[in-house]
C-alpha positions in Angstrom: 13.1 20.2 3.4 12.3 18.9 6.8 9.3 20.3 8.8 8.1 19.1 12.2 4.7 20.1 13.5 3.2 19.2 16.8 -0.4 18.2 17.5 -2.2 16.9 20.6 -0.7 13.4 21.2 1.7 13.2 18.3 4.2 15.0 16.0 4.3 14.9 12.2 7.7 15.1 10.4 7.5 15.9 6.7 10.6 15.8 4.6 11.8 15.5 1.1 15.4 14.1 1.2 17.5 12.5 -1.6 14.5 12.8 -3.8 12.0 11.0 -1.6 9.1 12.4 0.3 8.5 10.9 3.8 5.7 11.6 6.2 6.2 10.2 9.8 3.7 10.3 12.6 5.4 10.1 16.0 3.3 9.4 19.1 4.0 11.3 22.3 3.3 8.1 24.3 4.6 5.2 22.2 2.9 1.9 23.0 4.8 -0.3 20.6 8.5 -0.4 19.6 7.7 -1.9 16.2 7.2 0.8 13.6 4.7 0.7 10.7 5.9 1.3 7.1 3.2 2.3 4.7 3.5 1.7 0.9 1.0 3.5 -1.4 -0.4 2.1 -4.6 -0.6 3.3 -8.2 -1.3 6.9 -8.8 -1.1 7.9 -5.1 1.5 9.1 -2.7 2.3 9.3 1.0 -0.7 11.7 1.5 -3.2 8.9 1.2 -2.3 7.6 4.6 -2.8 10.8 6.6 -6.0 9.8 8.3 -4.8 6.3 9.3 -1.5 7.6 10.5 -3.3 10.0 12.8 -5.3 7.1 14.2 -2.2 4.9 14.6 -0.3 7.7 16.3 -3.1 8.4 18.9 -3.0 4.6 19.6 0.8 4.8 20.3 2.0 3.4 16.9 4.9 5.1 15.1 4.3 5.1 11.3 6.2 6.2 8.2 4.8 6.8 4.8 6.8 7.6 1.7 6.1 8.6 -1.9 7.8 6.6 -4.8 9.5 8.7 -7.4 7.1 10.6 -9.6 4.4 10.4 -6.8 3.4 12.9 -4.2 6.2 15.4 -3.7 9.0 12.9 -4.8 10.4 14.1 -8.1 10.5 11.5 -11.0 13.9 9.8 -11.4 13.1 8.1 -14.6 10.2 8.3 -17.2 7.1 7.0 -15.4 6.2 4.6 -18.3 9.5 2.8 -17.7 8.9 2.2 -14.0 8.7 -1.4 -13.0 7.9 -3.5 -10.0 11.7 -4.2 -9.6 12.4 -0.5 -9.7 9.8 0.3 -7.1 11.0 -2.7 -4.9 14.4 -1.0 -4.6 12.8 2.0 -2.9 10.8 -0.2 -0.5 14.0 -2.0 0.5 15.7 1.4 1.2 12.9 2.7 3.3 13.0 -0.6 5.4 16.7 -0.2 5.8 16.3 3.4 7.1 14.5 2.1 10.1 16.3 0.8 13.3 14.0 -2.3 13.5 12.0 -4.4 11.1 8.6 -2.8 10.6 5.1 -4.0 10.0 4.6 -3.6 6.3 1.3 -2.1 5.2 0.6 -1.9 1.5 -2.4 -0.7 -0.6 -3.3 -2.0 -4.0 0.0 -2.1 -6.1 1.7 -1.5 -2.7 0.3 -4.8 -1.5 1.6 -6.6 -4.6 5.0 -4.9 -4.1 5.1 -6.4 -0.5 4.2 -9.8 -1.9 7.3 -9.5 -4.1 9.5 -8.4 -1.3 8.5 -11.3 0.9 9.1 -13.7 -2.0 12.4 -12.4 -3.2 14.2 -10.6 -0.3 12.9 -11.3 3.3 10.0 -13.0 4.9 10.2 -12.8 8.6 8.6 -9.4 9.4 6.5 -8.9 12.6 3.4 -8.7 10.3 2.3 -7.5 6.9 -1.0 -6.0 6.0 -2.4 -6.1 2.4 -5.2 -3.6 1.7 -7.1 -4.2 -1.4 -3.9 -5.7 -3.0 -3.7 -7.1 -6.4 -4.7 -10.8 -6.1 -2.2 -13.5 -5.8 -1.7 -14.6 -9.3 -3.0 -12.1 -12.0 -4.3 -8.6 -12.4 -6.2 -9.9 -15.5 -8.0 -12.7 -13.8 -9.3 -10.7 -10.8 -10.4 -7.2 -11.5 -8.8 -5.9 -14.7 -11.2 -7.5 -17.1 -14.3 -6.4 -15.2 -13.0 -2.9 -15.2 -12.4 -3.0 -19.0 -15.8 -4.1 -19.5 -17.1 -1.0 -17.6 -14.6 1.3 -19.3 -13.3 0.0 -22.7 -11.3 3.2 -23.3 -9.2 2.2 -20.3 -7.6 -0.3 -22.6 -5.6 2.5 -24.1 -2.9 1.8 -21.4 -2.0 -1.3 -23.5 -1.1 1.0 -26.4 0.8 3.8 -24.6 2.1 1.7 -21.7 0.4 4.1 -19.3 -2.2 3.4 -16.6 -3.4 6.9 -16.8 -6.5 6.2 -19.0 -8.1 4.4 -16.0 -8.2 7.6 -14.0 -8.3 10.1 -16.8 -10.9 12.4 -15.3 -12.6 12.9 -11.9 -15.5 10.7 -12.8 -13.4 7.8 -14.0 -11.0 8.1 -11.0 -13.9 8.1 -8.6 -15.5 5.1 -10.3 -12.3 3.2 -9.9 -11.2 4.2 -6.5 -13.7 5.5 -4.1 -17.3 5.3 -2.8 -19.9 8.0 -2.8 -19.2 8.9 0.9 -15.4 8.9 0.7 -13.3 11.7 2.4 -12.4 13.1 -1.0 -14.8 14.3 -3.7 -14.0 13.0 -7.3 -12.4 16.4 -8.1 -10.2 16.5 -5.0 -9.1 12.9 -5.5 -8.3 13.5 -9.2 -6.2 16.6 -8.4 -3.9 14.5 -6.2 -3.4 11.6 -8.5 -0.1 11.1 -10.4 0.7 9.5 -13.7 1.6 5.7 -13.5 3.2 3.0 -15.6 1.2 0.4 -17.4 4.1 -2.0 -17.2 3.2 -2.7 -13.5 -0.1 -4.2 -14.5 1.6 -6.5 -17.1 4.2 -7.7 -14.6 1.7 -9.1 -12.1 0.8 -11.9 -14.4 2.3 -15.2 -15.7 5.0 -15.7 -17.1 6.4 -12.6 -15.4 4.9 -13.4 -12.0 4.5 -16.7 -10.0 3.4 -16.0 -6.4 4.7 -17.4 -3.2 2.0 -19.3 -1.3 3.7 -20.1 2.1 4.9 -17.3 4.3 6.6 -17.0 7.7 5.3 -13.4 8.1 1.8 -13.2 9.6 -0.5 -11.8 7.0 -3.8 -9.9 7.0 -5.7 -9.4 3.8 -8.3 -6.6 3.8 -10.8 -6.3 0.9 -13.6 -3.8 0.0 -16.9 -5.4 -0.7 -17.5 -2.9 -3.6 -14.0 -2.6 -4.9 -14.1 -1.8 -8.6 -10.6 -3.0 -9.3 -10.2 -6.1 -7.3 -13.1 -8.7 -7.1 -14.1 -9.8 -3.6 -14.2 -13.3 -4.7 -10.6 -13.1 -6.0 -9.4 -11.5 -2.9 -11.0 -14.1 -0.6 -9.5 -16.9 -2.6 -6.1 -15.3 -2.6 -6.1 -14.9 1.2 -7.2 -18.5 1.7 -4.5 -19.8 -0.6 -1.7 -18.0 1.5 -3.3 -18.6 4.9 -3.8 -15.0 5.6 -6.5 -13.6 8.0 -9.2 -12.0 6.0 -11.5 -9.0 6.4 -14.0 -7.8 4.0 -15.2 -4.2 4.7 -18.9 -3.9 3.9 -19.9 -1.3 1.2 -16.2 -0.2 0.9 -14.5 0.7 -2.4 -10.8 0.3 -3.4 -9.3 3.2 -1.4 -10.1 1.7 2.1 -8.1 4.4 3.9 -10.3 7.2 2.8 -13.7 5.5 2.6 -16.5 6.4 5.0 -15.6 3.3 7.0 -11.9 4.3 7.4 -12.0 4.5 11.2 -13.6 1.2 11.8 -11.2 -0.4 9.2 -8.2 1.1 10.9 -9.4 -0.1 14.3 -9.9 -3.6 13.0 -6.3 -3.5 11.6 -4.9 -2.3 14.9 -6.9 -5.0 16.9 -5.3 -7.6 14.6 -1.9 -6.0 15.0 -2.0 -5.9 18.8 -2.5 -9.7 18.8 0.4 -10.3 16.3 2.9 -7.9 17.8 2.8 -9.3 21.3 5.7 -11.7 20.6 7.6 -8.8 19.1 7.5 -6.2 22.0 11.2 -6.1 22.1 11.4 -5.2 18.3 13.2 -7.1 15.7 16.8 -6.0 14.8 17.5 -5.1 11.2 20.5 -7.4 11.2 18.1 -10.1 10.1 17.2 -8.3 7.0 20.9 -7.4 6.2 21.9 -11.1 6.6 19.1 -12.2 4.3 19.9 -9.7 1.7 23.6 -10.6 1.8 22.7 -14.2 1.2 
């Protein structure tokens, strides 16, 4: 499957190739040679980036979103409950390697945690990385999970079945966890799009399975939602300070920053930050740098 549709100012290419769904927004008048690679979080797929990709394309940024196996239109390649951060990291690596130049990495929630792992274990010299409501630096338990369990004790079922599904088990619970009242999706629309997810992922982002890197070469932006039900703003701010990331807190915003009522303003703030960070990279960064690091 490979479909190309044309719009005013950009084209959209939607494909499912080798079991992976990809959605690319290609501007008619590119303003930057560095592409953006978008990594979704738990339960979501490439679809969650559509509004931001349109904004980026109209500003001249090329962007590529993909769906992990078992998400969006990517068929599952193993039972979802046995998917791990290491397994998902392999697909992030493959998407980076598909591009001609090193991209800006943008990750939401678990996707932000996945980027933290990639920068720690594989390569840490990207033009920039943007972490949107990511899991905090050290622990899902310490910053967000326990407050959520207090609000929804039945969500603890994931510990018994190794599934994260109880947290978004119906439209009301999904909305409570992920979106504000003025989001682009209603609770029912959001719930209909969500996929099953592994509970192992939450366990893995805690000691002794995870110890964060705190010094990065890649310029970092950390974006938090003031009313995020999954990640505490205090924990997000402390994490950003610890790694020296620039920090933005979006007023009144819930976890899914890309579909909140403030999504346009948040996207513009991200692009303003990117414009500044990408000036030294106007010639684009060759992917040989990543290959050399991986080989080492």
